[in-house]
N, CA, C and O atoms as a GROMACS GRO file, in nm:
protein
  480
    1MET      N    1   9.318   4.050  11.908
    1MET     CA    2   9.361   3.941  11.994
    1MET      C    3   9.507   3.965  12.034
    1MET      O    4   9.590   4.003  11.952
    2VAL      N    5   9.536   3.942  12.160
    2VAL     CA    6   9.670   3.961  12.214
    2VAL      C    7   9.731   3.825  12.242
    2VAL      O    8   9.668   3.741  12.307
    3GLU      N    9   9.852   3.801  12.196
    3GLU     CA   10   9.921   3.674  12.220
    3GLU      C   11  10.016   3.688  12.337
    3GLU      O   12  10.086   3.789  12.349
    4GLU      N   13  10.019   3.590  12.423
    4GLU     CA   14  10.116   3.585  12.532
    4GLU      C   15  10.196   3.456  12.519
    4GLU      O   16  10.177   3.379  12.425
    5THR      N   17  10.284   3.435  12.614
    5THR     CA   18  10.366   3.315  12.610
    5THR      C   19  10.291   3.190  12.652
    5THR      O   20  10.320   3.082  12.600
    6ILE      N   21  10.195   3.201  12.743
    6ILE     CA   22  10.125   3.081  12.790
    6ILE      C   23   9.977   3.081  12.753
    6ILE      O   24   9.906   2.985  12.782
    7GLY      N   25   9.931   3.187  12.692
    7GLY     CA   26   9.790   3.192  12.658
    7GLY      C   27   9.759   3.304  12.562
    7GLY      O   28   9.847   3.378  12.519
    8GLN      N   29   9.633   3.313  12.529
    8GLN     CA   30   9.590   3.422  12.443
    8GLN      C   31   9.462   3.481  12.497
    8GLN      O   32   9.383   3.413  12.563
    9ILE      N   33   9.442   3.608  12.468
    9ILE     CA   34   9.321   3.678  12.511
    9ILE      C   35   9.241   3.710  12.386
    9ILE      O   36   9.292   3.768  12.290
   10SER      N   37   9.115   3.673  12.389
   10SER     CA   38   9.024   3.712  12.282
   10SER      C   39   8.901   3.773  12.349
   10SER      O   40   8.881   3.758  12.469
   11SER      N   41   8.820   3.840  12.271
   11SER     CA   42   8.701   3.898  12.332
   11SER      C   43   8.581   3.881  12.240
   11SER      O   44   8.592   3.880  12.118
   12GLU      N   45   8.467   3.869  12.306
   12GLU     CA   46   8.337   3.863  12.238
   12GLU      C   47   8.249   3.963  12.310
   12GLU      O   48   8.193   3.932  12.416
   13GLY      N   49   8.237   4.082  12.255
   13GLY     CA   50   8.160   4.186  12.322
   13GLY      C   51   8.228   4.226  12.451
   13GLY      O   52   8.345   4.265  12.451
   14ASP      N   53   8.155   4.217  12.562
   14ASP     CA   54   8.212   4.256  12.692
   14ASP      C   55   8.264   4.135  12.770
   14ASP      O   56   8.279   4.141  12.892
   15VAL      N   57   8.292   4.026  12.698
   15VAL     CA   58   8.348   3.905  12.758
   15VAL      C   59   8.488   3.882  12.703
   15VAL      O   60   8.508   3.878  12.581
   16ALA      N   61   8.585   3.868  12.791
   16ALA     CA   62   8.722   3.835  12.752
   16ALA      C   63   8.748   3.689  12.786
   16ALA      O   64   8.707   3.642  12.892
   17ILE      N   65   8.815   3.619  12.697
   17ILE     CA   66   8.847   3.479  12.721
   17ILE      C   67   8.999   3.464  12.718
   17ILE      O   68   9.063   3.494  12.618
   18VAL      N   69   9.054   3.416  12.828
   18VAL     CA   70   9.196   3.386  12.837
   18VAL      C   71   9.209   3.235  12.821
   18VAL      O   72   9.170   3.159  12.909
   19THR      N   73   9.265   3.194  12.709
   19THR     CA   74   9.280   3.051  12.680
   19THR      C   75   9.426   3.014  12.702
   19THR      O   76   9.515   3.060  12.630
   20PHE      N   77   9.450   2.930  12.802
   20PHE     CA   78   9.585   2.884  12.828
   20PHE      C   79   9.622   2.780  12.723
   20PHE      O   80   9.545   2.687  12.697
   21ARG      N   81   9.740   2.795  12.661
   21ARG     CA   82   9.782   2.709  12.551
   21ARG      C   83   9.885   2.606  12.591
   21ARG      O   84   9.925   2.524  12.508
   22LYS      N   85   9.929   2.607  12.714
   22LYS     CA   86  10.031   2.513  12.759
   22LYS      C   87   9.972   2.416  12.861
   22LYS      O   88   9.884   2.453  12.939
   23GLY      N   89  10.020   2.295  12.859
   23GLY     CA   90   9.974   2.194  12.953
   23GLY      C   91  10.025   2.217  13.094
   23GLY      O   92   9.961   2.177  13.191
   24SER      N   93  10.141   2.281  13.105
   24SER     CA   94  10.201   2.310  13.234
   24SER      C   95  10.231   2.460  13.243
   24SER      O   96  10.302   2.515  13.159
   25ILE      N   97  10.176   2.523  13.346
   25ILE     CA   98  10.196   2.667  13.364
   25ILE      C   99  10.270   2.686  13.495
   25ILE      O  100  10.209   2.689  13.602
   26SER      N  101  10.402   2.699  13.485
   26SER     CA  102  10.480   2.712  13.608
   26SER      C  103  10.594   2.813  13.599
   26SER      O  104  10.651   2.850  13.701
   27ASN      N  105  10.628   2.857  13.479
   27ASN     CA  106  10.737   2.951  13.463
   27ASN      C  107  10.696   3.088  13.517
   27ASN      O  108  10.602   3.150  13.468
   28VAL      N  109  10.769   3.135  13.617
   28VAL     CA  110  10.735   3.261  13.684
   28VAL      C  111  10.733   3.378  13.586
   28VAL      O  112  10.642   3.460  13.589
   29GLU      N  113  10.831   3.385  13.499
   29GLU     CA  114  10.838   3.496  13.403
   29GLU      C  115  10.720   3.492  13.306
   29GLU      O  116  10.660   3.596  13.278
   30ASP      N  117  10.685   3.373  13.256
   30ASP     CA  118  10.570   3.362  13.165
   30ASP      C  119  10.441   3.405  13.233
   30ASP      O  120  10.359   3.474  13.173
   31ILE      N  121  10.423   3.365  13.358
   31ILE     CA  122  10.302   3.402  13.431
   31ILE      C  123  10.298   3.552  13.455
   31ILE      O  124  10.192   3.614  13.442
   32SER      N  125  10.412   3.612  13.488
   32SER     CA  126  10.419   3.758  13.510
   32SER      C  127  10.387   3.835  13.383
   32SER      O  128  10.313   3.933  13.386
   33ILE      N  129  10.444   3.791  13.272
   33ILE     CA  130  10.418   3.858  13.143
   33ILE      C  131  10.270   3.847  13.107
   33ILE      O  132  10.208   3.944  13.065
   34THR      N  133  10.215   3.728  13.125
   34THR     CA  134  10.073   3.708  13.096
   34THR      C  135   9.987   3.795  13.186
   34THR      O  136   9.888   3.853  13.139
   35ALA      N  137  10.021   3.805  13.314
   35ALA     CA  138   9.947   3.890  13.407
   35ALA      C  139   9.948   4.035  13.362
   35ALA      O  140   9.846   4.104  13.370
   36GLU      N  141  10.063   4.082  13.313
   36GLU     CA  142  10.073   4.220  13.263
   36GLU      C  143   9.984   4.240  13.141
   36GLU      O  144   9.916   4.342  13.130
   37HIS      N  145   9.983   4.143  13.050
   37HIS     CA  146   9.898   4.152  12.931
   37HIS      C  147   9.750   4.156  12.970
   37HIS      O  148   9.672   4.235  12.915
   38ILE      N  149   9.712   4.071  13.064
   38ILE     CA  150   9.572   4.066  13.108
   38ILE      C  151   9.535   4.198  13.175
   38ILE      O  152   9.427   4.252  13.149
   39ALA      N  153   9.621   4.250  13.263
   39ALA     CA  154   9.594   4.377  13.330
   39ALA      C  155   9.578   4.490  13.229
   39ALA      O  156   9.488   4.573  13.242
   40GLY      N  157   9.664   4.494  13.129
   40GLY     CA  158   9.654   4.596  13.024
   40GLY      C  159   9.526   4.583  12.944
   40GLY      O  160   9.461   4.682  12.911
   41PHE      N  161   9.490   4.460  12.913
   41PHE     CA  162   9.366   4.435  12.839
   41PHE      C  163   9.245   4.482  12.920
   41PHE      O  164   9.155   4.545  12.867
   42ILE      N  165   9.245   4.450  13.049
   42ILE     CA  166   9.133   4.490  13.135
   42ILE      C  167   9.124   4.641  13.145
   42ILE      O  168   9.016   4.698  13.137
   43GLU      N  169   9.238   4.706  13.162
   43GLU     CA  170   9.239   4.852  13.172
   43GLU      C  171   9.186   4.917  13.044
   43GLU      O  172   9.111   5.014  13.049
   44ALA      N  173   9.226   4.863  12.929
   44ALA     CA  174   9.186   4.922  12.801
   44ALA      C  175   9.042   4.888  12.762
   44ALA      O  176   8.976   4.969  12.696
   45ASN      N  177   8.993   4.771  12.801
   45ASN     CA  178   8.864   4.724  12.750
   45ASN      C  179   8.752   4.710  12.854
   45ASN      O  180   8.635   4.706  12.818
   46ARG      N  181   8.788   4.705  12.982
   46ARG     CA  182   8.692   4.692  13.090
   46ARG      C  183   8.584   4.587  13.063
   46ARG      O  184   8.465   4.619  13.060
   47PRO      N  185   8.626   4.461  13.042
   47PRO     CA  186   8.526   4.357  13.016
   47PRO      C  187   8.439   4.331  13.139
   47PRO      O  188   8.485   4.345  13.253
   48ARG      N  189   8.316   4.294  13.116
   48ARG     CA  190   8.225   4.262  13.226
   48ARG      C  191   8.258   4.125  13.286
   48ARG      O  192   8.231   4.097  13.402
   49LEU      N  193   8.317   4.039  13.202
   49LEU     CA  194   8.350   3.904  13.243
   49LEU      C  195   8.482   3.861  13.180
   49LEU      O  196   8.506   3.887  13.062
   50VAL      N  197   8.567   3.796  13.260
   50VAL     CA  198   8.688   3.732  13.208
   50VAL      C  199   8.675   3.583  13.238
   50VAL      O  200   8.659   3.543  13.354
   51ILE      N  201   8.682   3.503  13.133
   51ILE     CA  202   8.677   3.357  13.148
   51ILE      C  203   8.817   3.304  13.128
   51ILE      O  204   8.880   3.331  13.026
   52PHE      N  205   8.866   3.228  13.224
   52PHE     CA  206   8.995   3.161  13.212
   52PHE      C  207   8.967   3.017  13.169
   52PHE      O  208   8.906   2.940  13.243
   53ASP      N  209   9.013   2.981  13.050
   53ASP     CA  210   8.989   2.848  12.995
   53ASP      C  211   9.110   2.759  13.022
   53ASP      O  212   9.218   2.781  12.967
   54PHE      N  213   9.090   2.659  13.106
   54PHE     CA  214   9.196   2.566  13.147
   54PHE      C  215   9.188   2.432  13.076
   54PHE      O  216   9.251   2.336  13.122
   55LYS      N  217   9.115   2.420  12.966
   55LYS     CA  218   9.089   2.289  12.907
   55LYS      C  219   9.215   2.211  12.870
   55LYS      O  220   9.212   2.088  12.873
   56ASP      N  221   9.324   2.277  12.837
   56ASP     CA  222   9.447   2.207  12.798
   56ASP      C  223   9.550   2.198  12.911
   56ASP      O  224   9.659   2.145  12.890
   57VAL      N  225   9.516   2.249  13.029
   57VAL     CA  226   9.613   2.258  13.139
   57VAL      C  227   9.607   2.133  13.227
   57VAL      O  228   9.501   2.090  13.270
   58LYS      N  229   9.726   2.077  13.251
   58LYS     CA  230   9.739   1.959  13.338
   58LYS      C  231   9.804   1.994  13.471
   58LYS      O  232   9.787   1.922  13.570
   59PHE      N  233   9.878   2.105  13.475
   59PHE     CA  234   9.949   2.147  13.596
   59PHE      C  235   9.963   2.298  13.594
   59PHE      O  236   9.986   2.358  13.489
   60PHE      N  237   9.949   2.361  13.711
   60PHE     CA  238   9.983   2.502  13.724
   60PHE      C  239  10.039   2.529  13.862
   60PHE      O  240  10.006   2.460  13.959
   61SER      N  241  10.125   2.630  13.870
   61SER     CA  242  10.184   2.668  13.999
   61SER      C  243  10.087   2.757  14.074
   61SER      O  244   9.988   2.806  14.019
   62SER      N  245  10.116   2.779  14.200
   62SER     CA  246  10.031   2.863  14.284
   62SER      C  247  10.027   3.007  14.234
   62SER      O  248   9.934   3.081  14.267
   63ARG      N  249  10.125   3.047  14.156
   63ARG     CA  250  10.124   3.184  14.101
   63ARG      C  251  10.004   3.207  14.011
   63ARG      O  252   9.957   3.320  13.997
   64VAL      N  253   9.954   3.102  13.950
   64VAL     CA  254   9.835   3.115  13.866
   64VAL      C  255   9.714   3.153  13.952
   64VAL      O  256   9.629   3.230  13.908
   65LEU      N  257   9.707   3.099  14.072
   65LEU     CA  258   9.600   3.139  14.163
   65LEU      C  259   9.609   3.288  14.193
   65LEU      O  260   9.507   3.357  14.200
   66GLY      N  261   9.731   3.336  14.212
   66GLY     CA  262   9.752   3.479  14.233
   66GLY      C  263   9.706   3.561  14.114
   66GLY      O  264   9.644   3.666  14.130
   67LEU      N  265   9.735   3.513  13.993
   67LEU     CA  266   9.691   3.579  13.871
   67LEU      C  267   9.538   3.588  13.866
   67LEU      O  268   9.483   3.692  13.832
   68LEU      N  269   9.472   3.480  13.901
   68LEU     CA  270   9.326   3.479  13.901
   68LEU      C  271   9.270   3.577  14.003
   68LEU      O  272   9.175   3.650  13.975
   69LEU      N  273   9.329   3.577  14.122
   69LEU     CA  274   9.282   3.668  14.227
   69LEU      C  275   9.308   3.814  14.192
   69LEU      O  276   9.225   3.901  14.221
   70GLU      N  277   9.423   3.842  14.131
   70GLU     CA  278   9.453   3.980  14.088
   70GLU      C  279   9.353   4.026  13.982
   70GLU      O  280   9.304   4.139  13.987
   71THR      N  281   9.322   3.938  13.890
   71THR     CA  282   9.225   3.971  13.785
   71THR      C  283   9.089   3.998  13.847
   71THR      O  284   9.021   4.094  13.810
   72ARG      N  285   9.050   3.914  13.940
   72ARG     CA  286   8.922   3.932  14.009
   72ARG      C  287   8.917   4.067  14.081
   72ARG      O  288   8.816   4.136  14.076
   73ALA      N  289   9.026   4.103  14.148
   73ALA     CA  290   9.033   4.231  14.219
   73ALA      C  291   9.021   4.348  14.121
   73ALA      O  292   8.952   4.446  14.150
   74SER      N  293   9.088   4.338  14.006
   74SER     CA  294   9.078   4.446  13.905
   74SER      C  295   8.936   4.463  13.855
   74SER      O  296   8.888   4.575  13.841
   75LEU      N  297   8.870   4.352  13.828
   75LEU     CA  298   8.734   4.357  13.775
   75LEU      C  299   8.633   4.403  13.881
   75LEU      O  300   8.533   4.466  13.849
   76SER      N  301   8.660   4.372  14.006
   76SER     CA  302   8.565   4.406  14.111
   76SER      C  303   8.549   4.556  14.129
   76SER      O  304   8.450   4.601  14.187
   77THR      N  305   8.645   4.635  14.081
   77THR     CA  306   8.634   4.781  14.093
   77THR      C  307   8.516   4.835  14.012
   77THR      O  308   8.469   4.946  14.038
   78TYR      N  309   8.467   4.757  13.914
   78TYR     CA  310   8.350   4.799  13.838
   78TYR      C  311   8.249   4.684  13.821
   78TYR      O  312   8.177   4.678  13.722
   79SER      N  313   8.246   4.594  13.919
   79SER     CA  314   8.151   4.482  13.925
   79SER      C  315   8.167   4.379  13.814
   79SER      O  316   8.071   4.313  13.776
   80GLY      N  317   8.289   4.365  13.763
   80GLY     CA  318   8.317   4.260  13.666
   80GLY      C  319   8.336   4.127  13.738
   80GLY      O  320   8.351   4.124  13.860
   81GLU      N  321   8.335   4.018  13.662
   81GLU     CA  322   8.346   3.886  13.721
   81GLU      C  323   8.451   3.801  13.652
   81GLU      O  324   8.490   3.828  13.538
   82VAL      N  325   8.498   3.698  13.723
   82VAL     CA  326   8.589   3.598  13.668
   82VAL      C  327   8.521   3.462  13.675
   82VAL      O  328   8.474   3.421  13.781
   83PHE      N  329   8.517   3.392  13.562
   83PHE     CA  330   8.469   3.255  13.557
   83PHE      C  331   8.584   3.166  13.514
   83PHE      O  332   8.678   3.212  13.448
   84ILE      N  333   8.577   3.038  13.552
   84ILE     CA  334   8.679   2.942  13.513
   84ILE      C  335   8.610   2.830  13.437
   84ILE      O  336   8.507   2.778  13.480
   85SER      N  337   8.669   2.794  13.323
   85SER     CA  338   8.608   2.687  13.243
   85SER      C  339   8.710   2.579  13.210
   85SER      O  340   8.831   2.602  13.208
   86GLY      N  341   8.657   2.461  13.184
   86GLY     CA  342   8.736   2.351  13.133
   86GLY      C  343   8.842   2.294  13.226
   86GLY      O  344   8.934   2.227  13.180
   87ILE      N  345   8.831   2.317  13.354
   87ILE     CA  346   8.936   2.270  13.446
   87ILE      C  347   8.913   2.122  13.477
   87ILE      O  348   8.800   2.078  13.499
   88ASN      N  349   9.022   2.046  13.478
   88ASN     CA  350   9.008   1.904  13.506
   88ASN      C  351   8.989   1.881  13.656
   88ASN      O  352   9.026   1.966  13.737
   89PRO      N  353   8.931   1.766  13.694
   89PRO     CA  354   8.898   1.740  13.836
   89PRO      C  355   9.019   1.747  13.930
   89PRO      O  356   9.006   1.791  14.044
   90GLN      N  357   9.136   1.703  13.884
   90GLN     CA  358   9.255   1.709  13.970
   90GLN      C  359   9.293   1.853  14.002
   90GLN      O  360   9.327   1.884  14.116
   91LEU      N  361   9.288   1.939  13.904
   91LEU     CA  362   9.320   2.080  13.928
   91LEU      C  363   9.209   2.149  14.007
   91LEU      O  364   9.236   2.241  14.084
   92HIS      N  365   9.088   2.107  13.988
   92HIS     CA  366   8.977   2.165  14.064
   92HIS      C  367   8.997   2.141  14.214
   92HIS      O  368   8.953   2.221  14.296
   93ARG      N  369   9.062   2.031  14.249
   93ARG     CA  370   9.091   2.001  14.389
   93ARG      C  371   9.174   2.112  14.454
   93ARG      O  372   9.157   2.141  14.573
   94VAL      N  373   9.264   2.173  14.377
   94VAL     CA  374   9.346   2.283  14.430
   94VAL      C  375   9.254   2.397  14.477
   94VAL      O  376   9.278   2.458  14.581
   95PHE      N  377   9.152   2.425  14.399
   95PHE     CA  378   9.058   2.530  14.436
   95PHE      C  379   8.979   2.491  14.561
   95PHE      O  380   8.952   2.576  14.647
   96LYS      N  381   8.943   2.366  14.572
   96LYS     CA  382   8.869   2.320  14.691
   96LYS      C  383   8.956   2.326  14.816
   96LYS      O  384   8.911   2.372  14.921
   97ILE      N  385   9.080   2.281  14.804
   97ILE     CA  386   9.172   2.281  14.918
   97ILE      C  387   9.196   2.423  14.970
   97ILE      O  388   9.205   2.445  15.091
   98THR      N  389   9.204   2.518  14.879
   98THR     CA  390   9.231   2.657  14.917
   98THR      C  391   9.103   2.738  14.941
   98THR      O  392   9.108   2.858  14.968
   99ASN      N  393   8.989   2.672  14.931
   99ASN     CA  394   8.857   2.735  14.944
   99ASN      C  395   8.828   2.837  14.834
   99ASN      O  396   8.734   2.916  14.845
  100LEU      N  397   8.907   2.837  14.730
  100LEU     CA  398   8.881   2.928  14.618
  100LEU      C  399   8.765   2.880  14.531
  100LEU      O  400   8.718   2.952  14.443
  101ASP      N  401   8.719   2.758  14.556
  101ASP     CA  402   8.599   2.712  14.486
  101ASP      C  403   8.477   2.792  14.532
  101ASP      O  404   8.373   2.790  14.466
  102GLN      N  405   8.491   2.861  14.644
  102GLN     CA  406   8.384   2.948  14.694
  102GLN      C  407   8.392   3.089  14.634
  102GLN      O  408   8.298   3.168  14.645
  103VAL      N  409   8.505   3.119  14.571
  103VAL     CA  410   8.530   3.252  14.518
  103VAL      C  411   8.499   3.261  14.369
  103VAL      O  412   8.449   3.363  14.320
  104PHE      N  413   8.528   3.154  14.296
  104PHE     CA  414   8.512   3.152  14.151
  104PHE      C  415   8.396   3.062  14.109
  104PHE      O  416   8.361   2.967  14.179
  105ASP      N  417   8.336   3.094  13.996
  105ASP     CA  418   8.233   3.009  13.935
  105ASP      C  419   8.300   2.924  13.829
  105ASP      O  420   8.382   2.972  13.751
  106PHE      N  421   8.264   2.795  13.825
  106PHE     CA  422   8.326   2.699  13.735
  106PHE      C  423   8.224   2.648  13.633
  106PHE      O  424   8.107   2.626  13.665
  107PHE      N  425   8.272   2.629  13.510
  107PHE     CA  426   8.187   2.582  13.401
  107PHE      C  427   8.263   2.478  13.320
  107PHE      O  428   8.386   2.484  13.312
  108PRO      N  429   8.192   2.384  13.259
  108PRO     CA  430   8.261   2.279  13.183
  108PRO      C  431   8.334   2.331  13.059
  108PRO      O  432   8.434   2.273  13.017
  109ASP      N  433   8.284   2.442  13.001
  109ASP     CA  434   8.348   2.498  12.881
  109ASP      C  435   8.314   2.647  12.871
  109ASP      O  436   8.228   2.698  12.944
  110THR      N  437   8.382   2.714  12.780
  110THR     CA  438   8.362   2.860  12.768
  110THR      C  439   8.220   2.893  12.721
  110THR      O  440   8.163   2.994  12.763
  111GLU      N  441   8.164   2.809  12.635
  111GLU     CA  442   8.029   2.836  12.584
  111GLU      C  443   7.927   2.841  12.697
  111GLU      O  444   7.842   2.930  12.701
  112SER      N  445   7.936   2.745  12.790
  112SER     CA  446   7.840   2.746  12.902
  112SER      C  447   7.866   2.862  12.996
  112SER      O  448   7.772   2.914  13.057
  113ALA      N  449   7.991   2.905  13.009
  113ALA     CA  450   8.022   3.021  13.093
  113ALA      C  451   7.963   3.148  13.032
  113ALA      O  452   7.906   3.231  13.103
  114ILE      N  453   7.977   3.164  12.901
  114ILE     CA  454   7.921   3.281  12.833
  114ILE      C  455   7.769   3.281  12.845
  114ILE      O  456   7.708   3.384  12.872
  115LYS      N  457   7.710   3.165  12.824
  115LYS     CA  458   7.565   3.153  12.835
  115LYS      C  459   7.516   3.188  12.975
  115LYS      O  460   7.414   3.256  12.990
  116ALA      N  461   7.586   3.141  13.078
  116ALA     CA  462   7.550   3.173  13.216
  116ALA      C  463   7.559   3.322  13.243
  116ALA      O  464   7.473   3.379  13.310
  117GLN      N  465   7.664   3.385  13.192
  117GLN     CA  466   7.682   3.529  13.212
  117GLN      C  467   7.570   3.607  13.146
  117GLN      O  468   7.522   3.706  13.202
  118ARG      N  469   7.528   3.564  13.030
  118ARG     CA  470   7.422   3.637  12.958
  118ARG      C  471   7.287   3.624  13.027
  118ARG      O  472   7.199   3.709  13.010
  119SER      N  473   7.270   3.519  13.106
  119SER     CA  474   7.140   3.500  13.172
  119SER      C  475   7.135   3.572  13.307
  119SER      O  476   7.031   3.571  13.373
  120ILE      N  477   7.246   3.635  13.348
  120ILE     CA  478   7.247   3.708  13.476
  120ILE      C  479   7.179   3.842  13.462
  120ILE      O  480   7.170   3.918  13.558
   0.00000   0.00000   0.00000
């Protein structure tokens, strides 16, 4: 398991779970460091799925959207996927406004995201 400033990465087989540990994710440096950790993890482990768990997040800056899109681009080179779990309705609106709700799959929790991935 790799620890970052705003989250942690764990893995279960070919599934990586990024669990954000802060209620507010807006510090540019923290987001950049976390992005580097995630990129390194993906390069070293090539997970089939990365789940971003937002269950404790109340606010995030637009840079987090960039982090999600960068991760998706990295995984797409070998048909990997990004799922989002535990996001509250107010934050989900950001995805709808930006049409990113059409890009990512959303699940109420990580368990249902893992289950959905296994049934594909």
